[in-house]
C-alpha positions as CSV (number, residue, x, y, z in Angstrom):
1,M,-20.7,-4.9,15.2
2,E,-21.5,-5.6,18.8
3,R,-18.2,-4.1,19.9
4,L,-19.1,-0.9,18.1
5,F,-22.4,-0.7,20.0
6,R,-20.6,-1.3,23.3
7,R,-18.0,1.4,22.5
8,C,-20.9,3.8,21.7
9,L,-22.7,3.0,24.9
10,I,-19.5,3.6,26.9
11,R,-18.9,6.9,25.2
12,R,-22.5,7.9,25.9
13,E,-22.1,7.1,29.6
14,L,-18.9,9.1,29.8
15,G,-20.6,12.1,28.1
16,I,-18.4,11.9,25.0
17,R,-19.8,12.4,21.6
18,P,-21.2,9.1,20.4
19,L,-19.7,7.2,17.4
20,D,-21.3,7.3,14.0
21,I,-21.7,3.6,13.9
22,P,-22.4,3.2,10.1
23,D,-19.4,5.3,9.3
24,V,-17.0,3.5,11.7
25,Y,-18.2,0.1,10.5
26,R,-17.7,1.2,6.8
27,R,-14.2,2.3,7.6
28,Q,-13.4,-1.0,9.4
29,I,-14.7,-3.0,6.5
30,Q,-12.6,-0.8,4.1
31,V,-9.4,-1.5,6.2
32,V,-10.0,-5.2,6.0
33,A,-10.7,-5.2,2.3
34,T,-7.6,-3.1,1.6
35,T,-5.4,-5.3,3.7
36,R,-6.7,-8.4,1.9
37,Y,-6.3,-6.8,-1.5
38,N,-2.7,-5.9,-0.7
39,E,-2.0,-9.5,0.4
40,L,-3.3,-10.7,-3.0
41,L,-1.3,-8.1,-4.9
42,E,2.0,-8.7,-3.2
43,P,3.1,-11.7,-5.3
44,Y,2.3,-9.8,-8.5
45,L,4.3,-6.8,-7.3
46,M,7.3,-9.0,-6.3
47,T,7.3,-10.6,-9.8
48,A,7.0,-7.3,-11.6
49,F,9.6,-5.5,-9.5
50,G,12.1,-8.4,-9.5
51,S,12.2,-8.7,-13.3
52,A,12.4,-4.9,-14.1
53,R,15.6,-3.2,-15.3
54,W,15.9,-0.2,-13.1
55,P,17.2,3.1,-14.6
56,D,19.7,5.3,-12.8
57,N,17.4,8.4,-12.9
58,V,15.1,8.8,-9.8
59,T,12.3,10.3,-11.9
60,L,12.4,7.4,-14.3
61,R,12.4,4.9,-11.4
62,R,9.3,6.4,-10.0
63,A,7.6,6.3,-13.4
64,L,8.7,2.7,-13.9
65,A,7.4,1.8,-10.4
66,S,4.1,3.4,-11.1
67,K,3.7,1.5,-14.3
68,L,4.8,-1.8,-12.7
69,H,2.3,-1.2,-9.9
70,S,-0.5,-0.6,-12.4
71,D,0.5,-3.6,-14.5
72,A,0.5,-5.8,-11.3
73,E,-3.0,-4.5,-10.4
74,A,-4.2,-5.3,-14.0
75,A,-2.7,-8.8,-13.8
76,L,-4.4,-9.5,-10.5
77,H,-7.7,-8.3,-11.8
78,R,-7.3,-10.4,-15.0
79,D,-6.3,-13.5,-13.1
80,T,-8.7,-13.3,-10.1
81,G,-11.4,-10.8,-11.0
82,V,-10.5,-8.8,-7.8
83,A,-10.2,-5.1,-8.3
84,A,-8.7,-2.4,-6.1
85,S,-11.2,-1.4,-3.4
86,V,-9.5,2.0,-3.0
87,M,-8.8,4.2,-5.9
88,R,-5.9,6.1,-4.4
89,R,-2.3,5.5,-5.5
90,P,0.2,4.0,-3.1
91,D,3.3,5.8,-1.9
92,I,5.6,4.8,-4.7
93,V,8.8,5.6,-2.9
94,K,7.9,3.1,-0.1
95,V,6.9,0.5,-2.7
96,I,10.3,0.9,-4.4
97,E,12.2,0.6,-1.1
98,R,10.3,-2.5,-0.1
99,L,10.4,-4.4,-3.5
100,R,13.4,-3.2,-5.4
101,P,16.2,-5.8,-6.0
102,V,18.8,-5.8,-3.2
103,D,21.7,-4.9,-5.5
104,T,19.9,-1.7,-6.7
105,I,21.0,1.6,-5.3
106,I,18.5,4.5,-5.3
107,F,18.6,8.1,-4.3
108,I,15.6,9.5,-2.6
109,N,15.5,13.1,-1.3
110,G,19.2,13.4,-1.8
111,K,20.0,10.4,0.4
112,K,21.7,7.2,-1.0
113,R,19.8,4.0,-0.1
114,S,21.3,0.7,-1.0
115,S,20.5,-2.9,0.1
116,G,19.4,-1.7,3.6
117,S,16.4,0.6,4.1
118,T,18.3,3.2,6.2
119,P,19.7,6.3,4.4
120,T,23.5,6.8,4.3
121,D,25.5,10.0,3.5
């Protein structure tokens, strides 16, 4: 909090619009809470994504990934009592690329992606 006041003072001295300290502080707390929640959720996601049978269809993969993500959030809440601090959905394509089994090949935006995360033609 002291750093925010210092930043606001420096901005005032430079003639720049001062920070809205309560808003900036709230956003910083939100980032910390979201990061911590994602750290807690990661093992649940790895378990769910690792045990899933992935369909060949991209649309079905996205639907399955959304369901697995929701199930992992519910399991985390059931086990620890911790609920999501942000109600927005994650980027499912990035979640699939990060957590899918290595031997799974997916097609996203017409590009084939296999064990690596770089698209191939």
